[in-house]
N, CA and C atoms as a LAMMPS dump frame, in Angstrom:
ITEM: TIMESTEP
0
ITEM: NUMBER OF ATOMS
492
ITEM: BOX BOUNDS ff ff ff
-5.0000000000000000e+02 5.0000000000000000e+02
-5.0000000000000000e+02 5.0000000000000000e+02
-5.0000000000000000e+02 5.0000000000000000e+02
ITEM: ATOMS id mol type element x y z
1 1 1 N 229.644 -316.948 147.417
2 1 2 C 229.371 -315.533 147.389
3 1 3 C 230.474 -314.791 148.159
4 2 1 N 231.065 -313.814 147.514
5 2 2 C 232.159 -313.061 148.123
6 2 3 C 231.601 -312.022 149.088
7 3 1 N 232.184 -311.987 150.297
8 3 2 C 231.737 -311.024 151.307
9 3 3 C 232.315 -309.646 151.035
10 4 1 N 231.472 -308.633 151.187
11 4 2 C 231.917 -307.249 151.06
12 4 3 C 232.846 -306.911 152.222
13 5 1 N 233.966 -306.251 151.941
14 5 2 C 234.818 -305.838 153.06
15 5 3 C 234.115 -304.775 153.892
16 6 1 N 234.287 -304.867 155.184
17 6 2 C 233.693 -303.872 156.062
18 6 3 C 234.803 -303.072 156.715
19 7 1 N 234.457 -301.875 157.149
20 7 2 C 235.415 -300.983 157.762
21 7 3 C 234.918 -300.547 159.124
22 8 1 N 235.85 -300.417 160.056
23 8 2 C 235.511 -299.802 161.332
24 8 3 C 235.472 -298.296 161.113
25 9 1 N 234.907 -297.568 162.061
26 9 2 C 234.879 -296.113 161.948
27 9 3 C 236.298 -295.546 161.915
28 10 1 N 237.197 -296.133 162.678
29 10 2 C 238.596 -295.668 162.678
30 10 3 C 239.248 -295.878 161.32
31 11 1 N 239.001 -297.049 160.718
32 11 2 C 239.583 -297.321 159.409
33 11 3 C 239.063 -296.337 158.367
34 12 1 N 237.758 -296.081 158.384
35 12 2 C 237.189 -295.128 157.426
36 12 3 C 237.769 -293.734 157.622
37 13 1 N 237.875 -293.311 158.872
38 13 2 C 238.427 -291.985 159.155
39 13 3 C 239.86 -291.895 158.64
40 14 1 N 240.678 -292.899 158.961
41 14 2 C 242.074 -292.867 158.542
42 14 3 C 242.195 -292.935 157.025
43 15 1 N 241.374 -293.739 156.385
44 15 2 C 241.412 -293.832 154.929
45 15 3 C 241.067 -292.483 154.293
46 16 1 N 240.078 -291.799 154.847
47 16 2 C 239.72 -290.461 154.336
48 16 3 C 240.868 -289.47 154.545
49 17 1 N 241.517 -289.549 155.702
50 17 2 C 242.651 -288.659 155.982
51 17 3 C 243.83 -288.972 155.053
52 18 1 N 244.025 -290.254 154.747
53 18 2 C 245.101 -290.639 153.83
54 18 3 C 244.866 -290.072 152.435
55 19 1 N 243.633 -290.083 151.979
56 19 2 C 243.32 -289.512 150.668
57 19 3 C 243.673 -288.026 150.659
58 20 1 N 243.243 -287.309 151.695
59 20 2 C 243.562 -285.877 151.77
60 20 3 C 245.07 -285.647 151.794
61 21 1 N 245.788 -286.44 152.592
62 21 2 C 247.235 -286.265 152.717
63 21 3 C 247.964 -286.656 151.435
64 22 1 N 247.512 -287.713 150.778
65 22 2 C 248.126 -288.136 149.525
66 22 3 C 247.922 -287.067 148.455
67 23 1 N 246.766 -286.447 148.452
68 23 2 C 246.457 -285.385 147.485
69 23 3 C 246.971 -284.02 147.942
70 24 1 N 247.638 -283.985 149.088
71 24 2 C 248.201 -282.767 149.674
72 24 3 C 247.127 -281.7 149.903
73 25 1 N 245.998 -282.127 150.464
74 25 2 C 244.88 -281.217 150.726
75 25 3 C 244.555 -281.083 152.21
76 26 1 N 245.467 -281.487 153.08
77 26 2 C 245.229 -281.338 154.516
78 26 3 C 245.486 -279.887 154.908
79 27 1 N 244.981 -279.472 156.066
80 27 2 C 245.286 -278.108 156.522
81 27 3 C 246.789 -277.833 156.602
82 28 1 N 247.587 -278.834 157.021
83 28 2 C 249.037 -278.642 157.097
84 28 3 C 249.659 -278.456 155.717
85 29 1 N 249.126 -279.158 154.712
86 29 2 C 249.619 -278.971 153.351
87 29 3 C 249.244 -277.581 152.842
88 30 1 N 248.008 -277.196 153.078
89 30 2 C 247.547 -275.887 152.591
90 30 3 C 248.314 -274.732 153.227
91 31 1 N 248.715 -274.909 154.49
92 31 2 C 249.456 -273.844 155.172
93 31 3 C 250.944 -273.863 154.835
94 32 1 N 251.39 -274.919 154.141
95 32 2 C 252.8 -275.02 153.789
96 32 3 C 253.648 -275.689 154.857
97 33 1 N 253.032 -276.175 155.94
98 33 2 C 253.788 -276.818 157.014
99 33 3 C 254.08 -278.285 156.742
100 34 1 N 253.422 -278.865 155.78
101 34 2 C 253.707 -280.241 155.376
102 34 3 C 254.11 -280.215 153.912
103 35 1 N 255.142 -280.958 153.591
104 35 2 C 255.669 -280.967 152.227
105 35 3 C 255.656 -282.385 151.705
106 36 1 N 255.044 -282.588 150.559
107 36 2 C 254.993 -283.903 149.953
108 36 3 C 253.764 -284.678 150.389
109 37 1 N 253.409 -285.648 149.6
110 37 2 C 252.213 -286.433 149.906
111 37 3 C 252.429 -287.38 151.068
112 38 1 N 251.365 -287.687 151.766
113 38 2 C 251.43 -288.717 152.795
114 38 3 C 251.064 -288.232 154.171
115 39 1 N 250.927 -289.209 155.036
116 39 2 C 250.484 -288.969 156.406
117 39 3 C 251.299 -289.852 157.344
118 40 1 N 251.79 -289.259 158.412
119 40 2 C 252.483 -290.044 159.432
120 40 3 C 251.434 -290.778 160.25
121 41 1 N 251.627 -292.074 160.404
122 41 2 C 250.665 -292.852 161.175
123 41 3 C 251.355 -294.077 161.752
124 42 1 N 250.847 -294.528 162.881
125 42 2 C 251.35 -295.733 163.544
126 42 3 C 250.171 -296.48 164.149
127 43 1 N 250.338 -297.752 164.356
128 43 2 C 249.342 -298.5 165.104
129 43 3 C 248.58 -299.514 164.289
130 44 1 N 247.617 -300.122 164.969
131 44 2 C 246.865 -301.239 164.389
132 44 3 C 245.989 -300.813 163.217
133 45 1 N 245.449 -299.597 163.256
134 45 2 C 244.532 -299.182 162.19
135 45 3 C 245.265 -299.038 160.868
136 46 1 N 246.389 -298.333 160.862
137 46 2 C 247.144 -298.19 159.606
138 46 3 C 247.677 -299.547 159.167
139 47 1 N 248.089 -300.38 160.108
140 47 2 C 248.578 -301.716 159.753
141 47 3 C 247.486 -302.54 159.079
142 48 1 N 246.246 -302.403 159.552
143 48 2 C 245.144 -303.157 158.941
144 48 3 C 244.885 -302.675 157.514
145 49 1 N 245.027 -301.375 157.276
146 49 2 C 244.825 -300.845 155.92
147 49 3 C 245.949 -301.296 154.985
148 50 1 N 247.174 -301.343 155.503
149 50 2 C 248.307 -301.81 154.699
150 50 3 C 248.124 -303.282 154.342
151 51 1 N 247.724 -304.102 155.318
152 51 2 C 247.516 -305.537 155.069
153 51 3 C 246.465 -305.776 153.984
154 52 1 N 245.46 -304.903 153.953
155 52 2 C 244.392 -305.054 152.963
156 52 3 C 244.748 -304.412 151.627
157 53 1 N 245.936 -303.808 151.538
158 53 2 C 246.376 -303.196 150.283
159 53 3 C 245.742 -301.848 150.014
160 54 1 N 245.175 -301.229 151.04
161 54 2 C 244.487 -299.949 150.86
162 54 3 C 245.406 -298.76 151.118
163 55 1 N 246.545 -299.015 151.757
164 55 2 C 247.538 -297.979 152.032
165 55 3 C 248.909 -298.619 151.897
166 56 1 N 249.914 -297.77 151.673
167 56 2 C 251.271 -298.312 151.581
168 56 3 C 252.25 -297.335 152.222
169 57 1 N 253.355 -297.892 152.694
170 57 2 C 254.417 -297.079 153.268
171 57 3 C 255.128 -296.372 152.129
172 58 1 N 255.151 -295.058 152.185
173 58 2 C 255.78 -294.254 151.13
174 58 3 C 257.232 -293.953 151.468
175 59 1 N 257.54 -293.893 152.741
176 59 2 C 258.898 -293.576 153.161
177 59 3 C 258.886 -293.104 154.601
178 60 1 N 259.918 -292.355 154.957
179 60 2 C 260.029 -291.844 156.322
180 60 3 C 260.258 -290.344 156.254
181 61 1 N 259.73 -289.652 157.23
182 61 2 C 259.894 -288.208 157.236
183 61 3 C 259.799 -287.654 158.64
184 62 1 N 259.799 -286.338 158.712
185 62 2 C 259.711 -285.668 159.997
186 62 3 C 258.248 -285.582 160.41
187 63 1 N 257.995 -285.894 161.655
188 63 2 C 256.639 -285.807 162.18
189 63 3 C 256.381 -284.388 162.673
190 64 1 N 255.21 -283.845 162.299
191 64 2 C 254.814 -282.525 162.789
192 64 3 C 253.494 -282.666 163.533
193 65 1 N 253.28 -281.786 164.507
194 65 2 C 252.009 -281.822 165.226
195 65 3 C 250.976 -281.032 164.434
196 66 1 N 249.78 -280.922 164.956
197 66 2 C 248.683 -280.254 164.257
198 66 3 C 248.917 -278.783 163.973
199 67 1 N 249.869 -278.179 164.661
200 67 2 C 250.175 -276.763 164.434
201 67 3 C 251.352 -276.57 163.495
202 68 1 N 251.912 -277.672 162.994
203 68 2 C 253.016 -277.567 162.058
204 68 3 C 254.382 -277.565 162.699
205 69 1 N 254.455 -277.768 164.007
206 69 2 C 255.752 -277.804 164.69
207 69 3 C 256.318 -279.217 164.651
208 70 1 N 257.612 -279.308 164.396
209 70 2 C 258.264 -280.617 164.344
210 70 3 C 258.235 -281.262 165.725
211 71 1 N 257.948 -282.558 165.739
212 71 2 C 257.997 -283.317 166.983
213 71 3 C 259.46 -283.666 167.213
214 72 1 N 260.01 -283.168 168.297
215 72 2 C 261.444 -283.29 168.571
216 72 3 C 261.908 -284.739 168.558
217 73 1 N 263.021 -284.961 167.837
218 73 2 C 263.652 -286.277 167.841
219 73 3 C 262.933 -287.315 167.006
220 74 1 N 262.012 -286.911 166.176
221 74 2 C 261.286 -287.903 165.392
222 74 3 C 261.324 -287.519 163.917
223 75 1 N 262.477 -287.749 163.296
224 75 2 C 262.583 -287.452 161.875
225 75 3 C 262.592 -288.721 161.025
226 76 1 N 262.241 -289.844 161.643
227 76 2 C 262.134 -291.095 160.895
228 76 3 C 260.748 -291.719 161.071
229 77 1 N 259.729 -290.857 161.044
230 77 2 C 258.348 -291.313 161.219
231 77 3 C 257.839 -291.94 159.919
232 78 1 N 257.093 -293.047 160.002
233 78 2 C 256.582 -293.697 158.788
234 78 3 C 255.495 -292.849 158.121
235 79 1 N 255.653 -292.632 156.822
236 79 2 C 254.702 -291.831 156.05
237 79 3 C 253.961 -292.773 155.101
238 80 1 N 252.635 -292.741 155.17
239 80 2 C 251.793 -293.622 154.355
240 80 3 C 250.989 -292.815 153.354
241 81 1 N 250.672 -293.459 152.227
242 81 2 C 249.785 -292.881 151.218
243 81 3 C 248.695 -293.901 150.901
244 82 1 N 247.614 -293.421 150.346
245 82 2 C 246.516 -294.307 149.958
246 82 3 C 246.853 -294.942 148.611
247 83 1 N 246.431 -296.181 148.403
248 83 2 C 246.626 -296.86 147.123
249 83 3 C 245.383 -296.675 146.261
250 84 1 N 245.492 -297.088 144.989
251 84 2 C 244.32 -297.03 144.105
252 84 3 C 243.202 -297.913 144.65
253 85 1 N 243.576 -299.054 145.228
254 85 2 C 242.573 -299.951 145.828
255 85 3 C 241.9 -299.264 147.013
256 86 1 N 242.664 -298.491 147.774
257 86 2 C 242.1 -297.743 148.898
258 86 3 C 241.118 -296.692 148.437
259 87 1 N 241.464 -295.985 147.354
260 87 2 C 240.541 -294.978 146.797
261 87 3 C 239.251 -295.648 146.311
262 88 1 N 239.407 -296.787 145.649
263 88 2 C 238.233 -297.492 145.121
264 88 3 C 237.344 -297.993 146.257
265 89 1 N 237.97 -298.535 147.301
266 89 2 C 237.196 -299.041 148.44
267 89 3 C 236.456 -297.898 149.135
268 90 1 N 237.118 -296.754 149.27
269 90 2 C 236.476 -295.606 149.907
270 90 3 C 235.336 -295.069 149.043
271 91 1 N 235.528 -295.018 147.741
272 91 2 C 234.472 -294.555 146.845
273 91 3 C 233.261 -295.476 146.929
274 92 1 N 233.516 -296.777 146.997
275 92 2 C 232.426 -297.75 147.111
276 92 3 C 231.701 -297.586 148.451
277 93 1 N 232.47 -297.358 149.514
278 93 2 C 231.885 -297.163 150.842
279 93 3 C 231.043 -295.886 150.873
280 94 1 N 231.543 -294.825 150.243
281 94 2 C 230.821 -293.556 150.224
282 94 3 C 229.552 -293.628 149.369
283 95 1 N 229.524 -294.568 148.42
284 95 2 C 228.36 -294.709 147.551
285 95 3 C 227.216 -295.474 148.223
286 96 1 N 227.52 -296.165 149.323
287 96 2 C 226.48 -296.923 150.027
288 96 3 C 225.467 -295.951 150.619
289 97 1 N 224.198 -296.302 150.553
290 97 2 C 223.205 -295.426 151.191
291 97 3 C 223.392 -295.427 152.707
292 98 1 N 223.214 -294.279 153.295
293 98 2 C 223.336 -294.17 154.751
294 98 3 C 222.188 -294.911 155.416
295 99 1 N 222.483 -295.58 156.5
296 99 2 C 221.442 -296.263 157.255
297 99 3 C 220.624 -295.225 157.999
298 100 1 N 219.319 -295.315 157.876
299 100 2 C 218.474 -294.349 158.569
300 100 3 C 217.79 -294.977 159.772
301 101 1 N 218.41 -296.005 160.302
302 101 2 C 217.874 -296.637 161.512
303 101 3 C 219.03 -297.106 162.378
304 102 1 N 218.744 -297.368 163.619
305 102 2 C 219.724 -297.922 164.553
306 102 3 C 219.071 -299.068 165.288
307 103 1 N 219.848 -300.069 165.59
308 103 2 C 219.372 -301.179 166.406
309 103 3 C 219.527 -300.74 167.857
310 104 1 N 218.432 -300.811 168.61
311 104 2 C 218.466 -300.396 170.004
312 104 3 C 217.963 -301.535 170.886
313 105 1 N 218.159 -301.386 172.145
314 105 2 C 217.676 -302.365 173.105
315 105 3 C 216.823 -301.625 174.13
316 106 1 N 215.579 -302.047 174.276
317 106 2 C 214.704 -301.451 175.284
318 106 3 C 214.098 -302.58 176.108
319 107 1 N 213.718 -302.259 177.323
320 107 2 C 213.053 -303.272 178.136
321 107 3 C 211.548 -303.072 178.02
322 108 1 N 210.842 -304.185 177.949
323 108 2 C 209.376 -304.148 177.879
324 108 3 C 208.836 -305.28 178.739
325 109 1 N 207.657 -305.057 179.269
326 109 2 C 206.999 -306.105 180.034
327 109 3 C 206.61 -307.241 179.1
328 110 1 N 206.695 -308.456 179.605
329 110 2 C 206.389 -309.645 178.811
330 110 3 C 204.966 -309.576 178.268
331 111 1 N 204.019 -309.125 179.099
332 111 2 C 202.626 -309.022 178.633
333 111 3 C 202.506 -308.076 177.445
334 112 1 N 203.281 -306.975 177.462
335 112 2 C 203.239 -306.03 176.347
336 112 3 C 203.807 -306.657 175.076
337 113 1 N 204.848 -307.478 175.232
338 113 2 C 205.419 -308.157 174.068
339 113 3 C 204.424 -309.146 173.473
340 114 1 N 203.715 -309.874 174.359
341 114 2 C 202.677 -310.786 173.864
342 114 3 C 201.589 -310.004 173.133
343 115 1 N 201.209 -308.854 173.686
344 115 2 C 200.198 -308.015 173.032
345 115 3 C 200.691 -307.556 171.658
346 116 1 N 201.945 -307.146 171.574
347 116 2 C 202.515 -306.744 170.279
348 116 3 C 202.477 -307.896 169.289
349 117 1 N 202.861 -309.09 169.765
350 117 2 C 202.861 -310.258 168.882
351 117 3 C 201.455 -310.574 168.375
352 118 1 N 200.457 -310.442 169.246
353 118 2 C 199.065 -310.661 168.809
354 118 3 C 198.659 -309.633 167.764
355 119 1 N 199.088 -308.385 167.949
356 119 2 C 198.783 -307.338 166.967
357 119 3 C 199.443 -307.647 165.626
358 120 1 N 200.692 -308.124 165.662
359 120 2 C 201.398 -308.493 164.431
360 120 3 C 200.61 -309.579 163.703
361 121 1 N 200.182 -310.603 164.438
362 121 2 C 199.431 -311.697 163.813
363 121 3 C 198.119 -311.2 163.206
364 122 1 N 197.404 -310.304 163.905
365 122 2 C 196.158 -309.753 163.358
366 122 3 C 196.414 -308.995 162.06
367 123 1 N 197.49 -308.181 162.043
368 123 2 C 197.807 -307.427 160.828
369 123 3 C 198.192 -308.359 159.689
370 124 1 N 198.946 -309.397 160.006
371 124 2 C 199.307 -310.368 158.964
372 124 3 C 198.066 -311.093 158.453
373 125 1 N 197.134 -311.357 159.375
374 125 2 C 195.865 -311.975 158.98
375 125 3 C 195.057 -311.078 158.051
376 126 1 N 195.254 -309.77 158.149
377 126 2 C 194.59 -308.811 157.259
378 126 3 C 195.364 -308.613 155.961
379 127 1 N 196.465 -309.377 155.786
380 127 2 C 197.216 -309.305 154.544
381 127 3 C 198.425 -308.387 154.57
382 128 1 N 198.75 -307.827 155.719
383 128 2 C 199.937 -306.962 155.828
384 128 3 C 201.105 -307.86 156.24
385 129 1 N 201.749 -308.481 155.251
386 129 2 C 202.758 -309.501 155.51
387 129 3 C 204.041 -308.957 156.135
388 130 1 N 204.312 -307.67 155.975
389 130 2 C 205.529 -307.097 156.556
390 130 3 C 205.294 -306.529 157.953
391 131 1 N 204.164 -306.846 158.558
392 131 2 C 203.877 -306.36 159.908
393 131 3 C 204.931 -306.891 160.878
394 132 1 N 205.34 -306.036 161.825
395 132 2 C 206.355 -306.415 162.809
396 132 3 C 206.146 -305.602 164.076
397 133 1 N 206.821 -306.019 165.137
398 133 2 C 206.753 -305.263 166.391
399 133 3 C 207.198 -303.823 166.161
400 134 1 N 208.339 -303.65 165.477
401 134 2 C 208.851 -302.298 165.275
402 134 3 C 207.914 -301.481 164.386
403 135 1 N 207.272 -302.122 163.43
404 135 2 C 206.309 -301.413 162.577
405 135 3 C 205.127 -300.898 163.377
406 136 1 N 204.644 -301.709 164.305
407 136 2 C 203.528 -301.282 165.156
408 136 3 C 203.964 -300.133 166.055
409 137 1 N 205.16 -300.226 166.607
410 137 2 C 205.651 -299.141 167.472
411 137 3 C 205.81 -297.857 166.661
412 138 1 N 206.331 -297.958 165.424
413 138 2 C 206.459 -296.765 164.575
414 138 3 C 205.101 -296.158 164.267
415 139 1 N 204.108 -297.014 163.969
416 139 2 C 202.762 -296.513 163.683
417 139 3 C 202.174 -295.823 164.914
418 140 1 N 202.4 -296.404 166.084
419 140 2 C 201.899 -295.792 167.323
420 140 3 C 202.576 -294.446 167.569
421 141 1 N 203.873 -294.356 167.329
422 141 2 C 204.586 -293.088 167.503
423 141 3 C 204.04 -292.018 166.567
424 142 1 N 203.729 -292.419 165.335
425 142 2 C 203.216 -291.455 164.356
426 142 3 C 201.856 -290.9 164.777
427 143 1 N 201.095 -291.677 165.526
428 143 2 C 199.749 -291.25 165.925
429 143 3 C 199.687 -290.695 167.343
430 144 1 N 200.797 -290.717 168.058
431 144 2 C 200.817 -290.311 169.461
432 144 3 C 200.601 -288.804 169.61
433 145 1 N 199.681 -288.45 170.481
434 145 2 C 199.441 -287.047 170.823
435 145 3 C 199.918 -286.865 172.256
436 146 1 N 201.046 -286.208 172.431
437 146 2 C 201.635 -286.064 173.767
438 146 3 C 200.723 -285.313 174.729
439 147 1 N 199.852 -284.478 174.206
440 147 2 C 198.918 -283.74 175.064
441 147 3 C 197.932 -284.68 175.764
442 148 1 N 197.724 -285.851 175.173
443 148 2 C 196.774 -286.805 175.742
444 148 3 C 197.439 -287.857 176.633
445 149 1 N 198.754 -287.836 176.735
446 149 2 C 199.47 -288.813 177.551
447 149 3 C 199.54 -288.299 178.974
448 150 1 N 199.108 -289.14 179.921
449 150 2 C 199.184 -288.732 181.328
450 150 3 C 200.178 -289.617 182.071
451 151 1 N 200.47 -289.239 183.286
452 151 2 C 201.45 -289.949 184.106
453 151 3 C 201.08 -291.418 184.273
454 152 1 N 199.802 -291.715 184.483
455 152 2 C 199.377 -293.102 184.691
456 152 3 C 199.71 -293.974 183.482
457 153 1 N 199.568 -293.398 182.284
458 153 2 C 199.859 -294.17 181.078
459 153 3 C 201.341 -294.539 181.004
460 154 1 N 202.195 -293.679 181.531
461 154 2 C 203.633 -293.934 181.502
462 154 3 C 204.055 -294.857 182.638
463 155 1 N 203.442 -294.699 183.811
464 155 2 C 203.914 -295.405 185.004
465 155 3 C 203.261 -296.748 185.262
466 156 1 N 202.179 -297.078 184.57
467 156 2 C 201.553 -298.38 184.84
468 156 3 C 202.477 -299.512 184.415
469 157 1 N 202.251 -300.675 185.007
470 157 2 C 203.172 -301.785 184.813
471 157 3 C 203.172 -302.336 183.403
472 158 1 N 202.049 -302.395 182.753
473 158 2 C 202.012 -302.853 181.367
474 158 3 C 200.698 -302.437 180.741
475 159 1 N 200.693 -302.41 179.435
476 159 2 C 199.477 -302.046 178.708
477 159 3 C 198.381 -303.057 178.975
478 160 1 N 198.765 -304.342 179.041
479 160 2 C 197.777 -305.4 179.19
480 160 3 C 197.382 -305.633 180.641
481 161 1 N 198.134 -305.101 181.6
482 161 2 C 197.794 -305.311 183.014
483 161 3 C 196.457 -304.673 183.345
484 162 1 N 196.165 -303.538 182.702
485 162 2 C 194.905 -302.837 182.957
486 162 3 C 193.716 -303.621 182.364
487 163 1 N 193.964 -304.312 181.251
488 163 2 C 192.892 -305.025 180.588
489 163 3 C 192.5 -306.295 181.316
490 164 1 N 193.402 -306.864 182.151
491 164 2 C 193.076 -308.133 182.814
492 164 3 C 192.27 -307.955 184.06
């Protein structure tokens, strides 16, 4: 099974900027301060895109800053453009559904985790096979009435400590 290529946030950002620069749609192109397709770039991120065939060196040109002023002494800056493979990879990446969850790390008392696990088993015993710790926490959040939460409920050592 072939693995899907993954992108870092930096790679995605640079690939998107390369598309704009190749199509001459950057603010500098629109203002007339940049002439011709491409984007000046250096470093590991552009090198990784070139290695993967998603960008290519188009030539060398004068580097300008964000305001359109030439960077003194730098008229041999590498100019890159996006390749067809880069456009296709970006289109495929943009077509992926956005993740609507994040993996987080929280601390919980061991007794509370055991209680959650017992709840999961009870729900599975009732035929809810997709029951999980996070599912129970989501269900509890949906039913939580903050007006009924008091300081003791937040500050006690564990949910199960009171029951013992």
